[in-house]
C-alpha positions as YAML, in Angstrom:
chain: A
units: angstrom
residues:
- id: 1
  name: MET
  ca: [26.26, -5.05, 7.07]
- id: 2
  name: ASP
  ca: [25.24, -7.88, 9.41]
- id: 3
  name: GLU
  ca: [24.22, -5.30, 12.03]
- id: 4
  name: TYR
  ca: [21.89, -3.56, 9.57]
- id: 5
  name: LEU
  ca: [20.43, -6.83, 8.30]
- id: 6
  name: LYS
  ca: [19.76, -8.14, 11.81]
- id: 7
  name: ALA
  ca: [18.00, -4.93, 12.84]
- id: 8
  name: ASN
  ca: [15.84, -4.89, 9.70]
- id: 9
  name: LEU
  ca: [15.01, -8.58, 10.08]
- id: 10
  name: ALA
  ca: [13.97, -8.13, 13.71]
- id: 11
  name: ARG
  ca: [11.69, -5.26, 12.74]
- id: 12
  name: TRP
  ca: [10.07, -7.10, 9.82]
- id: 13
  name: ASN
  ca: [9.53, -10.17, 11.97]
- id: 14
  name: GLU
  ca: [7.72, -8.02, 14.52]
- id: 15
  name: THR
  ca: [5.63, -6.18, 11.93]
- id: 16
  name: THR
  ca: [4.40, -9.38, 10.27]
- id: 17
  name: ALA
  ca: [1.64, -9.88, 12.84]
- id: 18
  name: VAL
  ca: [0.82, -6.14, 12.87]
- id: 19
  name: HIS
  ca: [0.40, -6.01, 9.10]
- id: 20
  name: ALA
  ca: [-1.57, -9.25, 8.99]
- id: 21
  name: LYS
  ca: [-4.18, -7.71, 11.32]
- id: 22
  name: SER
  ca: [-4.38, -4.37, 9.52]
- id: 23
  name: SER
  ca: [-7.08, -3.06, 7.19]
- id: 24
  name: ASN
  ca: [-4.35, -2.05, 4.73]
- id: 25
  name: TYR
  ca: [-3.70, -5.69, 3.93]
- id: 26
  name: ASP
  ca: [-7.27, -6.94, 4.55]
- id: 27
  name: LEU
  ca: [-6.14, -10.53, 4.98]
- id: 28
  name: GLU
  ca: [-9.70, -11.65, 5.65]
- id: 29
  name: GLY
  ca: [-10.85, -10.25, 2.32]
- id: 30
  name: PHE
  ca: [-7.85, -11.81, 0.60]
- id: 31
  name: LEU
  ca: [-8.65, -15.24, 2.03]
- id: 32
  name: GLY
  ca: [-12.16, -14.68, 0.72]
- id: 33
  name: GLY
  ca: [-10.91, -14.26, -2.83]
- id: 34
  name: ASN
  ca: [-9.65, -10.68, -3.24]
- id: 35
  name: ASN
  ca: [-6.62, -10.05, -5.45]
- id: 36
  name: SER
  ca: [-3.95, -7.81, -3.87]
- id: 37
  name: LEU
  ca: [-2.25, -6.77, -7.11]
- id: 38
  name: HIS
  ca: [-2.56, -3.28, -8.61]
- id: 39
  name: LYS
  ca: [-3.60, -2.18, -12.08]
- id: 40
  name: ILE
  ca: [-0.02, -1.17, -12.98]
- id: 41
  name: GLU
  ca: [1.44, -4.67, -12.74]
- id: 42
  name: LEU
  ca: [-1.65, -6.48, -13.98]
- id: 43
  name: GLU
  ca: [-1.82, -4.46, -17.19]
- id: 44
  name: SER
  ca: [1.90, -4.52, -17.89]
- id: 45
  name: LEU
  ca: [2.43, -8.26, -17.40]
- id: 46
  name: GLY
  ca: [-0.86, -9.38, -18.91]
- id: 47
  name: SER
  ca: [-1.74, -13.06, -18.75]
- id: 48
  name: VAL
  ca: [0.53, -15.16, -16.52]
- id: 49
  name: LYS
  ca: [-1.37, -18.41, -17.02]
- id: 50
  name: ASP
  ca: [0.94, -21.44, -16.88]
- id: 51
  name: LYS
  ca: [4.03, -19.24, -16.52]
- id: 52
  name: SER
  ca: [6.66, -19.64, -13.81]
- id: 53
  name: LEU
  ca: [7.08, -16.55, -11.65]
- id: 54
  name: LEU
  ca: [9.63, -15.65, -8.98]
- id: 55
  name: HIS
  ca: [8.53, -12.98, -6.51]
- id: 56
  name: LEU
  ca: [11.42, -11.32, -4.69]
- id: 57
  name: GLN
  ca: [10.80, -9.74, -1.26]
- id: 58
  name: CYS
  ca: [7.32, -11.21, -1.11]
- id: 59
  name: GLN
  ca: [6.58, -10.46, 2.58]
- id: 60
  name: PHE
  ca: [3.81, -12.87, 3.61]
- id: 61
  name: GLY
  ca: [2.88, -13.73, 0.07]
- id: 62
  name: MET
  ca: [-0.38, -12.03, -0.77]
- id: 63
  name: ASP
  ca: [0.84, -10.75, -4.14]
- id: 64
  name: THR
  ca: [2.63, -14.04, -4.78]
- id: 65
  name: ILE
  ca: [-0.57, -16.00, -4.19]
- id: 66
  name: SER
  ca: [-2.54, -13.46, -6.23]
- id: 67
  name: TRP
  ca: [-0.36, -14.35, -9.23]
- id: 68
  name: ALA
  ca: [-1.05, -18.03, -8.50]
- id: 69
  name: ARG
  ca: [-4.77, -17.27, -8.53]
- id: 70
  name: LEU
  ca: [-4.25, -15.89, -12.04]
- id: 71
  name: GLY
  ca: [-2.68, -19.15, -13.19]
- id: 72
  name: ALA
  ca: [1.05, -18.75, -12.57]
- id: 73
  name: ASN
  ca: [3.29, -21.29, -10.84]
- id: 74
  name: VAL
  ca: [4.98, -19.10, -8.24]
- id: 75
  name: VAL
  ca: [7.89, -19.02, -5.83]
- id: 76
  name: GLY
  ca: [7.99, -16.27, -3.20]
- id: 77
  name: VAL
  ca: [11.17, -15.24, -1.40]
- id: 78
  name: ASP
  ca: [11.61, -13.12, 1.71]
- id: 79
  name: PHE
  ca: [14.25, -12.80, 4.43]
- id: 80
  name: SER
  ca: [11.67, -12.70, 7.25]
- id: 81
  name: ASP
  ca: [11.07, -16.18, 8.69]
- id: 82
  name: LYS
  ca: [7.88, -14.93, 10.36]
- id: 83
  name: SER
  ca: [6.55, -13.68, 7.02]
- id: 84
  name: ILE
  ca: [7.40, -16.89, 5.21]
- id: 85
  name: LYS
  ca: [5.76, -18.95, 7.97]
- id: 86
  name: LEU
  ca: [2.57, -16.90, 7.57]
- id: 87
  name: ALA
  ca: [2.76, -17.16, 3.75]
- id: 88
  name: ASN
  ca: [2.88, -20.95, 4.01]
- id: 89
  name: GLU
  ca: [-0.05, -20.94, 6.44]
- id: 90
  name: ILE
  ca: [-2.11, -18.80, 4.06]
- id: 91
  name: ASN
  ca: [-1.33, -21.02, 1.11]
- id: 92
  name: ASP
  ca: [-1.97, -24.21, 3.08]
- id: 93
  name: ASN
  ca: [-5.47, -22.80, 3.48]
- id: 94
  name: LEU
  ca: [-5.89, -21.82, -0.18]
- id: 95
  name: LYS
  ca: [-3.96, -24.74, -1.75]
- id: 96
  name: LEU
  ca: [-2.63, -22.83, -4.77]
- id: 97
  name: PRO
  ca: [0.53, -23.54, -6.83]
- id: 98
  name: ALA
  ca: [2.82, -21.45, -4.64]
- id: 99
  name: ARG
  ca: [5.88, -22.24, -2.55]
- id: 100
  name: PHE
  ca: [7.96, -20.01, -0.33]
- id: 101
  name: ILE
  ca: [11.65, -19.73, 0.52]
- id: 102
  name: CYS
  ca: [13.17, -17.87, 3.46]
- id: 103
  name: SER
  ca: [16.32, -16.14, 2.23]
- id: 104
  name: ASN
  ca: [17.72, -12.69, 1.71]
- id: 105
  name: ILE
  ca: [18.19, -11.88, -1.95]
- id: 106
  name: TYR
  ca: [21.97, -12.00, -1.92]
- id: 107
  name: ASP
  ca: [22.03, -15.55, -0.50]
- id: 108
  name: LEU
  ca: [19.28, -16.87, -2.77]
- id: 109
  name: PRO
  ca: [21.66, -18.58, -5.26]
- id: 110
  name: ASP
  ca: [22.70, -20.87, -2.38]
- id: 111
  name: VAL
  ca: [19.17, -22.26, -1.99]
- id: 112
  name: LEU
  ca: [17.42, -21.84, -5.37]
- id: 113
  name: ASP
  ca: [18.68, -23.09, -8.73]
- id: 114
  name: GLU
  ca: [15.91, -22.49, -11.26]
- id: 115
  name: GLU
  ca: [15.01, -20.11, -14.07]
- id: 116
  name: PHE
  ca: [11.66, -18.39, -14.46]
- id: 117
  name: ASP
  ca: [9.50, -16.84, -17.17]
- id: 118
  name: ILE
  ca: [8.91, -13.81, -14.93]
- id: 119
  name: VAL
  ca: [10.76, -12.19, -12.03]
- id: 120
  name: PHE
  ca: [8.57, -9.74, -10.12]
- id: 121
  name: THR
  ca: [9.01, -7.35, -7.21]
- id: 122
  name: SER
  ca: [7.01, -4.38, -5.97]
- id: 123
  name: TYR
  ca: [6.45, -1.45, -3.59]
- id: 124
  name: GLY
  ca: [8.84, -0.70, -0.77]
- id: 125
  name: VAL
  ca: [11.50, -3.23, -1.71]
- id: 126
  name: LEU
  ca: [14.61, -1.46, -3.00]
- id: 127
  name: CYS
  ca: [15.20, 0.70, 0.08]
- id: 128
  name: TRP
  ca: [16.09, -2.44, 2.07]
- id: 129
  name: LEU
  ca: [18.88, -3.46, -0.34]
- id: 130
  name: HIS
  ca: [22.41, -2.14, 0.09]
- id: 131
  name: ASP
  ca: [23.82, -3.37, -3.25]
- id: 132
  name: ILE
  ca: [21.56, -2.55, -6.18]
- id: 133
  name: GLU
  ca: [24.05, -3.78, -8.79]
- id: 134
  name: GLN
  ca: [24.17, -7.25, -7.22]
- id: 135
  name: TRP
  ca: [20.39, -7.23, -6.95]
- id: 136
  name: ALA
  ca: [20.12, -6.65, -10.71]
- id: 137
  name: LYS
  ca: [22.55, -9.51, -11.42]
- id: 138
  name: ILE
  ca: [20.43, -11.86, -9.30]
- id: 139
  name: VAL
  ca: [17.29, -10.76, -11.14]
- id: 140
  name: SER
  ca: [19.02, -11.60, -14.43]
- id: 141
  name: LYS
  ca: [20.31, -14.93, -13.11]
- id: 142
  name: TYR
  ca: [16.80, -16.19, -12.42]
- id: 143
  name: LEU
  ca: [15.29, -15.17, -15.75]
- id: 144
  name: LYS
  ca: [15.02, -17.58, -18.64]
- id: 145
  name: LYS
  ca: [16.26, -16.27, -21.98]
- id: 146
  name: GLY
  ca: [13.38, -14.16, -23.24]
- id: 147
  name: GLY
  ca: [11.95, -13.91, -19.74]
- id: 148
  name: THR
  ca: [10.42, -10.73, -18.31]
- id: 149
  name: PHE
  ca: [11.40, -8.71, -15.27]
- id: 150
  name: PHE
  ca: [8.88, -6.29, -13.79]
- id: 151
  name: ILE
  ca: [9.14, -3.88, -10.89]
- id: 152
  name: SER
  ca: [6.60, -1.38, -9.62]
- id: 153
  name: GLU
  ca: [8.02, 0.73, -6.82]
- id: 154
  name: PHE
  ca: [7.72, 3.99, -4.94]
- id: 155
  name: HIS
  ca: [9.65, 6.68, -6.79]
- id: 156
  name: PRO
  ca: [13.04, 7.51, -5.19]
- id: 157
  name: PHE
  ca: [12.22, 11.22, -5.50]
- id: 158
  name: LEU
  ca: [9.40, 10.66, -2.98]
- id: 159
  name: TRP
  ca: [11.86, 9.98, -0.16]
- id: 160
  name: ILE
  ca: [13.62, 13.36, -0.12]
- id: 161
  name: PHE
  ca: [10.78, 15.01, 1.82]
- id: 162
  name: ASP
  ca: [10.40, 15.44, 5.57]
- id: 163
  name: ASP
  ca: [8.44, 12.49, 6.96]
- id: 164
  name: GLU
  ca: [8.03, 13.91, 10.48]
- id: 165
  name: ASN
  ca: [6.86, 17.50, 9.93]
- id: 166
  name: THR
  ca: [4.34, 16.66, 7.22]
- id: 167
  name: SER
  ca: [2.23, 19.83, 7.23]
- id: 168
  name: LYS
  ca: [3.77, 20.70, 3.85]
- id: 169
  name: LEU
  ca: [6.37, 19.37, 1.45]
- id: 170
  name: GLU
  ca: [9.82, 20.22, 2.74]
- id: 171
  name: TYR
  ca: [13.17, 18.86, 1.61]
- id: 172
  name: LYS
  ca: [14.95, 16.82, 4.29]
- id: 173
  name: TYR
  ca: [16.87, 13.85, 2.88]
- id: 174
  name: PRO
  ca: [19.49, 13.76, 0.10]
- id: 175
  name: TYR
  ca: [18.65, 12.23, -3.25]
- id: 176
  name: PHE
  ca: [22.32, 11.33, -3.78]
- id: 177
  name: TYR
  ca: [24.34, 9.93, -0.91]
- id: 178
  name: GLY
  ca: [27.04, 7.35, -0.15]
- id: 179
  name: LYS
  ca: [26.95, 3.72, 0.85]
- id: 180
  name: ASP
  ca: [25.99, 4.31, 4.48]
- id: 181
  name: PRO
  ca: [22.27, 3.76, 5.16]
- id: 182
  name: LEU
  ca: [19.80, 6.14, 6.70]
- id: 183
  name: HIS
  ca: [19.07, 5.04, 10.26]
- id: 184
  name: TYR
  ca: [15.47, 5.45, 11.44]
- id: 185
  name: LYS
  ca: [14.01, 4.86, 14.89]
- id: 186
  name: THR
  ca: [10.25, 4.51, 14.51]
- id: 187
  name: GLU
  ca: [7.74, 2.94, 16.87]
- id: 188
  name: TYR
  ca: [5.00, 2.70, 14.24]
- id: 189
  name: THR
  ca: [4.66, 1.13, 10.85]
- id: 190
  name: TYR
  ca: [2.65, 2.37, 7.87]
- id: 191
  name: THR
  ca: [-0.51, 0.53, 8.98]
- id: 192
  name: GLU
  ca: [-2.71, 1.01, 12.02]
- id: 193
  name: GLN
  ca: [-1.56, -0.90, 15.10]
- id: 194
  name: GLU
  ca: [-2.66, -1.52, 18.69]
- id: 195
  name: LYS
  ca: [0.64, -0.68, 20.39]
- id: 196
  name: SER
  ca: [4.08, 0.69, 19.57]
- id: 197
  name: LEU
  ca: [6.78, -1.61, 18.22]
- id: 198
  name: GLU
  ca: [9.65, -2.89, 20.32]
- id: 199
  name: LYS
  ca: [12.06, -3.18, 17.38]
- id: 200
  name: ILE
  ca: [12.35, 0.47, 16.41]
- id: 201
  name: ASP
  ca: [15.65, 0.47, 14.49]
- id: 202
  name: ASN
  ca: [15.63, 0.15, 10.72]
- id: 203
  name: TYR
  ca: [18.12, 0.97, 8.01]
- id: 204
  name: ASN
  ca: [17.34, 2.13, 4.47]
- id: 205
  name: TRP
  ca: [19.38, 2.82, 1.35]
- id: 206
  name: GLN
  ca: [18.48, 5.35, -1.31]
- id: 207
  name: HIS
  ca: [18.97, 4.34, -4.96]
- id: 208
  name: THR
  ca: [18.55, 6.93, -7.68]
- id: 209
  name: PHE
  ca: [16.34, 6.29, -10.69]
- id: 210
  name: GLY
  ca: [19.40, 6.34, -12.94]
- id: 211
  name: THR
  ca: [21.27, 3.80, -10.81]
- id: 212
  name: ILE
  ca: [18.33, 1.39, -10.81]
- id: 213
  name: ILE
  ca: [17.94, 1.51, -14.59]
- id: 214
  name: THR
  ca: [21.67, 1.31, -15.31]
- id: 215
  name: SER
  ca: [22.09, -1.68, -12.99]
- id: 216
  name: LEU
  ca: [19.43, -3.63, -14.89]
- id: 217
  name: VAL
  ca: [20.98, -2.77, -18.27]
- id: 218
  name: GLN
  ca: [24.45, -3.76, -17.11]
- id: 219
  name: ALA
  ca: [23.03, -7.05, -15.83]
- id: 220
  name: GLY
  ca: [22.01, -7.93, -19.39]
- id: 221
  name: LEU
  ca: [18.38, -6.82, -19.47]
- id: 222
  name: LYS
  ca: [16.77, -4.85, -22.28]
- id: 223
  name: ILE
  ca: [14.39, -2.17, -21.01]
- id: 224
  name: GLN
  ca: [11.01, -2.30, -22.75]
- id: 225
  name: GLU
  ca: [9.19, 0.39, -20.83]
- id: 226
  name: ILE
  ca: [9.65, 2.86, -18.01]
- id: 227
  name: LYS
  ca: [6.59, 4.59, -16.58]
- id: 228
  name: GLU
  ca: [6.04, 7.14, -13.81]
- id: 229
  name: TYR
  ca: [2.76, 7.81, -12.02]
- id: 230
  name: PRO
  ca: [1.34, 10.75, -9.99]
- id: 231
  name: HIS
  ca: [-0.30, 8.47, -7.41]
- id: 232
  name: THR
  ca: [0.78, 6.13, -4.63]
- id: 233
  name: TYR
  ca: [-0.76, 3.42, -2.45]
- id: 234
  name: PHE
  ca: [-0.59, 4.86, 1.03]
- id: 235
  name: LYS
  ca: [-1.30, 8.22, 2.64]
- id: 236
  name: GLN
  ca: [2.26, 9.44, 3.11]
- id: 237
  name: PHE
  ca: [1.26, 13.07, 3.74]
- id: 238
  name: PRO
  ca: [-1.87, 14.47, 5.44]
- id: 239
  name: PHE
  ca: [-2.57, 16.65, 2.41]
- id: 240
  name: MET
  ca: [-3.23, 13.63, 0.20]
- id: 241
  name: GLU
  ca: [-6.67, 12.36, -0.72]
- id: 242
  name: GLU
  ca: [-7.93, 8.92, -1.70]
- id: 243
  name: LYS
  ca: [-8.72, 9.19, -5.40]
- id: 244
  name: GLU
  ca: [-10.15, 5.69, -5.43]
- id: 245
  name: LYS
  ca: [-9.90, 2.84, -2.93]
- id: 246
  name: GLY
  ca: [-6.26, 2.50, -1.91]
- id: 247
  name: VAL
  ca: [-5.00, 5.08, -4.45]
- id: 248
  name: TRP
  ca: [-3.68, 8.38, -3.05]
- id: 249
  name: THR
  ca: [-2.81, 11.69, -4.74]
- id: 250
  name: PHE
  ca: [-2.07, 15.23, -3.57]
- id: 251
  name: LYS
  ca: [-5.12, 17.40, -2.98]
- id: 252
  name: ASN
  ca: [-3.29, 20.42, -4.39]
- id: 253
  name: ASP
  ca: [-2.60, 20.14, -8.13]
- id: 254
  name: LYS
  ca: [0.59, 22.17, -7.78]
- id: 255
  name: TYR
  ca: [2.21, 19.07, -6.21]
- id: 256
  name: ASN
  ca: [2.50, 17.32, -9.57]
- id: 257
  name: LEU
  ca: [5.23, 14.85, -8.61]
- id: 258
  name: PRO
  ca: [6.21, 11.30, -9.58]
- id: 259
  name: LEU
  ca: [5.18, 9.00, -6.74]
- id: 260
  name: VAL
  ca: [5.43, 5.53, -8.28]
- id: 261
  name: PHE
  ca: [7.41, 4.11, -11.19]
- id: 262
  name: SER
  ca: [7.49, 0.83, -13.08]
- id: 263
  name: ILE
  ca: [10.10, -0.85, -15.28]
- id: 264
  name: LYS
  ca: [9.56, -3.77, -17.63]
- id: 265
  name: ALA
  ca: [12.60, -5.50, -19.13]
- id: 266
  name: VAL
  ca: [13.49, -8.73, -20.93]
- id: 267
  name: LYS
  ca: [16.55, -10.97, -20.87]
- id: 268
  name: GLU
  ca: [17.86, -11.41, -24.39]
...
C-alpha cells in the first residue's frame, strides 16, 4: 500500500500548482470573494453558522474556506503537503476561521482529537481510498452525537466507461472488482495545463454504491437522504454540454445516467 500512496502523493503534489493556475478552480475569483461550493451541498447542509466542520480530503482548501465564509469554524485535512501549504497561504491572505492539517485519512486519529458538528467531503475523493470501511469508521469517530455527515461525489457507475476512446459510451472497467487498484499512467489532469506531468502514475479503487452506504451504516450512522443527479461538474465526455456554468450533462437525452450522488447521515 505504501507504493500506491507514495505514487498518488507525488502526483497530487505536482498537480497542486497546475490546478491553482487553472480556470476550473479560478483561484483569483475565489480570492476575490467567490464561493466554490455547489448547490447540492449548500442546500442539503443549510446554515453552518457557528458550527464546527471537518473537511476530509480538502485539497488546497477552497471548499473548506468557503464554509468558513458562511460562518463555520473549519478544519481541512489532506495528505498532500503542497496542497496544505497552499491552503494555509490562501487563508493567511483571507484570515478566516480555518486551519489545515497534513495527514492521510487513516493516520488522522494520530494528529487530531476533536469532534465536530459536521464532517464533509466531496467530488473525486473516494477513489483514492483503499479501505472504505475504515474511512466510514473515521467519519463516525469525528462526529459529535447528533452530528451530520455529508458527501457529494461522482457516481461509481460513471467510472465503468472508456475514458480514452470517448467518441461514445463504451464499457471498459468493472463495477465490481477486488482489492487491487486500477493503475493509470496519465500525463494530464482534468484541468488545462501548460505542459505534461512528470508524475504520471496514479492508483484508484472502485467502491460500489452499496458498499459506500453499508459502510456508513455499519459505522453507526443513520442515513437521512440519498440522492442521485443526472449532471456532473466537469466535461468527462466530448458529447456533454454545459447546462449552466460548471454544470455538465449529456447532449443526447438517451444517456439518462446517474453522474453524481449525495448522502446525508447523522450519528445517533
